[in-house]
KEVO-256387 format. One record per residue (C-alpha): residue in one letter; chain; x, y, z. Coordinates in steps of 0.1 Angstrom, whole numbers. Layout:
N
+------+-------+-------+-------+-------+
| rest | kette |     x |     y |     z |
+------+-------+-------+-------+-------+
|    A |     A |     X |     Y |     Z |
...
+------+-------+-------+-------+-------+
***
This chain:
231
+------+-------+-------+-------+-------+
| rest | kette |     x |     y |     z |
+------+-------+-------+-------+-------+
|    M |     A |  -354 |  -411 |  -218 |
|    D |     A |  -327 |  -380 |  -219 |
|    K |     A |  -313 |  -365 |  -187 |
|    L |     A |  -323 |  -330 |  -179 |
|    F |     A |  -290 |  -323 |  -165 |
|    E |     A |  -259 |  -341 |  -149 |
|    I |     A |  -243 |  -328 |  -118 |
|    N |     A |  -208 |  -321 |  -125 |
|    D |     A |  -184 |  -338 |   -98 |
|    Y |     A |  -164 |  -305 |  -101 |
|    E |     A |  -193 |  -287 |   -86 |
|    L |     A |  -196 |  -311 |   -58 |
|    L |     A |  -160 |  -306 |   -54 |
|    S |     A |  -159 |  -270 |   -56 |
|    K |     A |  -183 |  -269 |   -25 |
|    K |     A |  -162 |  -292 |    -5 |
|    V |     A |  -131 |  -268 |   -13 |
|    Y |     A |  -147 |  -241 |    -4 |
|    H |     A |  -160 |  -252 |    29 |
|    I |     A |  -124 |  -263 |    37 |
|    L |     A |  -109 |  -227 |    26 |
|    K |     A |  -135 |  -207 |    45 |
|    V |     A |  -129 |  -227 |    74 |
|    R |     A |   -95 |  -218 |    75 |
|    I |     A |   -98 |  -184 |    67 |
|    I |     A |  -117 |  -178 |    94 |
|    K |     A |   -99 |  -201 |   120 |
|    G |     A |   -70 |  -174 |   109 |
|    D |     A |   -51 |  -201 |    92 |
|    F |     A |   -49 |  -181 |    62 |
|    K |     A |   -38 |  -142 |    74 |
|    P |     A |   -54 |  -107 |    62 |
|    G |     A |   -33 |   -99 |    30 |
|    E |     A |   -21 |  -134 |    26 |
|    K |     A |   -20 |  -147 |   -11 |
|    I |     A |   -39 |  -180 |   -18 |
|    L |     A |   -26 |  -199 |   -45 |
|    E |     A |   -48 |  -219 |   -66 |
|    V |     A |   -20 |  -244 |   -73 |
|    N |     A |    -9 |  -254 |   -39 |
|    I |     A |   -45 |  -257 |   -25 |
|    A |     A |   -51 |  -282 |   -54 |
|    E |     A |   -19 |  -300 |   -45 |
|    Q |     A |   -24 |  -303 |    -6 |
|    L |     A |   -61 |  -310 |   -11 |
|    G |     A |   -55 |  -336 |   -40 |
|    V |     A |   -76 |  -321 |   -68 |
|    S |     A |   -74 |  -304 |  -100 |
|    R |     A |   -72 |  -264 |  -104 |
|    T |     A |  -114 |  -263 |  -116 |
|    P |     A |  -130 |  -268 |   -84 |
|    V |     A |  -104 |  -249 |   -64 |
|    R |     A |  -113 |  -218 |   -89 |
|    E |     A |  -146 |  -220 |   -84 |
|    A |     A |  -147 |  -223 |   -44 |
|    I |     A |  -120 |  -194 |   -48 |
|    K |     A |  -152 |  -173 |   -66 |
|    G |     A |  -175 |  -181 |   -41 |
|    L |     A |  -152 |  -170 |   -12 |
|    A |     A |  -146 |  -139 |   -32 |
|    A |     A |  -187 |  -135 |   -37 |
|    E |     A |  -186 |  -138 |     2 |
|    G |     A |  -160 |  -109 |     6 |
|    L |     A |  -136 |  -134 |    25 |
|    V |     A |  -111 |  -126 |   -10 |
|    K |     A |  -101 |  -106 |   -35 |
|    M |     A |   -93 |  -115 |   -70 |
|    T |     A |   -71 |   -92 |   -88 |
|    P |     A |   -50 |   -94 |  -118 |
|    N |     A |   -14 |   -84 |  -107 |
|    Q |     A |   -17 |  -100 |   -71 |
|    G |     A |   -41 |  -132 |   -75 |
|    V |     A |   -59 |  -143 |   -46 |
|    V |     A |   -57 |  -123 |   -14 |
|    V |     A |   -74 |  -128 |    19 |
|    I |     A |   -91 |   -95 |    25 |
|    N |     A |   -83 |   -74 |    56 |
|    V |     A |  -110 |   -60 |    74 |
|    S |     A |  -103 |   -33 |   100 |
|    I |     A |  -123 |   -31 |   131 |
|    E |     A |  -133 |     4 |   119 |
|    D |     A |  -147 |   -13 |    91 |
|    L |     A |  -167 |   -41 |   115 |
|    Q |     A |  -184 |   -13 |   135 |
|    E |     A |  -198 |     5 |   102 |
|    V |     A |  -211 |   -30 |    90 |
|    L |     A |  -224 |   -41 |   123 |
|    Q |     A |  -238 |    -8 |   131 |
|    T |     A |  -258 |    -8 |    92 |
|    R |     A |  -270 |   -42 |    97 |
|    R |     A |  -284 |   -37 |   131 |
|    V |     A |  -308 |   -10 |   114 |
|    L |     A |  -313 |   -34 |    83 |
|    E |     A |  -319 |   -64 |   102 |
|    G |     A |  -338 |   -51 |   125 |
|    Y |     A |  -361 |   -38 |   101 |
|    A |     A |  -362 |   -72 |    84 |
|    A |     A |  -373 |   -90 |   115 |
|    S |     A |  -402 |   -66 |   122 |
|    V |     A |  -413 |   -71 |    86 |
|    A |     A |  -408 |  -108 |    92 |
|    A |     A |  -430 |  -111 |   123 |
|    E |     A |  -460 |   -98 |   103 |
|    K |     A |  -456 |  -125 |    73 |
|    I |     A |  -442 |  -158 |    91 |
|    S |     A |  -457 |  -188 |    91 |
|    K |     A |  -460 |  -218 |   119 |
|    E |     A |  -437 |  -239 |    98 |
|    E |     A |  -413 |  -212 |    93 |
|    T |     A |  -412 |  -205 |   131 |
|    K |     A |  -408 |  -243 |   136 |
|    K |     A |  -379 |  -241 |   112 |
|    L |     A |  -362 |  -218 |   138 |
|    E |     A |  -367 |  -236 |   166 |
|    K |     A |  -351 |  -263 |   151 |
|    I |     A |  -322 |  -244 |   138 |
|    T |     A |  -317 |  -230 |   176 |
|    K |     A |  -318 |  -268 |   188 |
|    K |     A |  -287 |  -277 |   161 |
|    M |     A |  -270 |  -243 |   176 |
|    S |     A |  -274 |  -256 |   216 |
|    I |     A |  -260 |  -292 |   203 |
|    C |     A |  -228 |  -269 |   189 |
|    I |     A |  -227 |  -253 |   223 |
|    S |     A |  -224 |  -286 |   239 |
|    K |     A |  -194 |  -297 |   216 |
|    N |     A |  -181 |  -265 |   213 |
|    D |     A |  -181 |  -263 |   180 |
|    V |     A |  -181 |  -225 |   172 |
|    V |     A |  -176 |  -228 |   134 |
|    A |     A |  -207 |  -253 |   133 |
|    Y |     A |  -227 |  -227 |   155 |
|    S |     A |  -220 |  -199 |   132 |
|    E |     A |  -231 |  -216 |    99 |
|    L |     A |  -262 |  -220 |   119 |
|    N |     A |  -265 |  -181 |   131 |
|    A |     A |  -262 |  -173 |    94 |
|    E |     A |  -288 |  -199 |    84 |
|    F |     A |  -313 |  -185 |   115 |
|    H |     A |  -308 |  -147 |    98 |
|    N |     A |  -310 |  -157 |    65 |
|    L |     A |  -350 |  -174 |    71 |
|    I |     A |  -358 |  -143 |    86 |
|    L |     A |  -350 |  -123 |    57 |
|    H |     A |  -362 |  -147 |    34 |
|    V |     A |  -396 |  -144 |    53 |
|    C |     A |  -394 |  -104 |    51 |
|    G |     A |  -396 |  -109 |    16 |
|    N |     A |  -369 |   -80 |     7 |
|    K |     A |  -345 |   -96 |   -22 |
|    R |     A |  -326 |   -65 |   -24 |
|    L |     A |  -322 |   -63 |    14 |
|    M |     A |  -312 |   -96 |    18 |
|    K |     A |  -285 |   -93 |    -8 |
|    I |     A |  -272 |   -63 |    13 |
|    C |     A |  -272 |   -80 |    45 |
|    N |     A |  -257 |  -113 |    33 |
|    N |     A |  -228 |   -91 |    16 |
|    L |     A |  -226 |   -75 |    48 |
|    S |     A |  -225 |  -101 |    72 |
|    S |     A |  -196 |  -119 |    54 |
|    S |     A |  -175 |   -92 |    64 |
|    D |     A |  -176 |   -98 |   104 |
|    H |     A |  -177 |  -134 |   100 |
|    R |     A |  -141 |  -144 |   110 |
|    F |     A |  -142 |  -115 |   137 |
|    R |     A |  -176 |  -130 |   152 |
|    I |     A |  -158 |  -165 |   153 |
|    R |     A |  -128 |  -158 |   170 |
|    S |     A |  -146 |  -133 |   196 |
|    L |     A |  -167 |  -165 |   203 |
|    R |     A |  -140 |  -189 |   206 |
|    N |     A |  -124 |  -163 |   232 |
|    N |     A |  -156 |  -161 |   251 |
|    P |     A |  -175 |  -191 |   258 |
|    E |     A |  -200 |  -175 |   279 |
|    R |     A |  -214 |  -152 |   250 |
|    L |     A |  -225 |  -185 |   230 |
|    K |     A |  -248 |  -193 |   254 |
|    C |     A |  -262 |  -157 |   257 |
|    S |     A |  -262 |  -155 |   220 |
|    L |     A |  -284 |  -184 |   219 |
|    K |     A |  -310 |  -171 |   246 |
|    E |     A |  -314 |  -139 |   220 |
|    H |     A |  -320 |  -163 |   194 |
|    Q |     A |  -344 |  -179 |   211 |
|    E |     A |  -363 |  -147 |   224 |
|    I |     A |  -363 |  -137 |   186 |
|    V |     A |  -384 |  -166 |   176 |
|    D |     A |  -408 |  -166 |   207 |
|    A |     A |  -413 |  -125 |   195 |
|    L |     A |  -420 |  -140 |   160 |
|    K |     A |  -442 |  -163 |   171 |
|    K |     A |  -462 |  -137 |   190 |
|    K |     A |  -461 |  -116 |   155 |
|    D |     A |  -449 |   -88 |   178 |
|    S |     A |  -427 |   -65 |   154 |
|    E |     A |  -423 |   -42 |   177 |
|    Q |     A |  -405 |   -66 |   200 |
|    T |     A |  -389 |   -85 |   173 |
|    E |     A |  -373 |   -55 |   157 |
|    K |     A |  -360 |   -48 |   193 |
|    L |     A |  -347 |   -77 |   204 |
|    S |     A |  -328 |   -79 |   166 |
|    K |     A |  -312 |   -47 |   172 |
|    K |     A |  -301 |   -59 |   205 |
|    H |     A |  -285 |   -89 |   197 |
|    I |     A |  -263 |   -70 |   168 |
|    E |     A |  -253 |   -47 |   197 |
|    N |     A |  -242 |   -75 |   219 |
|    V |     A |  -221 |   -89 |   191 |
|    L |     A |  -207 |   -59 |   183 |
|    A |     A |  -198 |   -49 |   222 |
|    N |     A |  -184 |   -87 |   221 |
|    I |     A |  -164 |   -83 |   194 |
|    L |     A |  -147 |   -50 |   206 |
|    A |     A |  -141 |   -61 |   236 |
|    Q |     A |  -120 |   -97 |   228 |
|    N |     A |  -102 |   -72 |   201 |
|    E |     A |   -92 |   -50 |   231 |
|    K |     A |   -82 |   -79 |   250 |
|    E |     A |   -60 |   -93 |   224 |
|    E |     A |   -43 |   -57 |   216 |
|    D |     A |   -37 |   -53 |   253 |
|    K |     A |   -21 |   -89 |   255 |
|    N |     A |     3 |   -81 |   223 |
|    N |     A |    11 |   -49 |   239 |
|    N |     A |    23 |   -65 |   272 |
|    A |     A |    42 |   -94 |   249 |
|    Q |     A |    62 |   -67 |   235 |
|    S |     A |    71 |   -44 |   261 |
+------+-------+-------+-------+-------+
***
């Protein structure tokens, strides 16, 4: 019997390379404005340039890098002003999505959200901020999926990649925020289980407000630290 398709080894490799590069960008190993050279990455990881090229396309789609003919691949620099606009927009859109999801969500889907929050709790105990952030994205993507608005999902996914680095860095610098964030997610799940659209929207908006407040506070601390070091 003929095979319908074969999983290309490059596809599996590209996913691994993508994850490695994404983590390095988020952690700040690659700075905003820094070039990422395919040949260097391929050599460091011991792979060909093909999976590296595919991984970079994925990063570009998420808004983490920019591919230009003259400059090559460059890590995108997101300003704090850009970030504020992104989160203000996400607050409105994801609040609406959550309110719609509350009307549609099934018991199986709320159980999935509960499983995600349990995994998030484990990440906190291990102080694994990157894994926590990935579960956070999974949590919100599931709510967007339940909402069922594909255009809204695409817009929100594009927006969320812009604040990823800031969010990771701010959580690392403020471990207590992780616990508060987990509680906020648990409260959203409770509101969804009750199919309370108004409360779900309110909690979702408040969650993103708190994300922004924490990022701004941590950014201000970093700026003060840098200014004191220079003076």
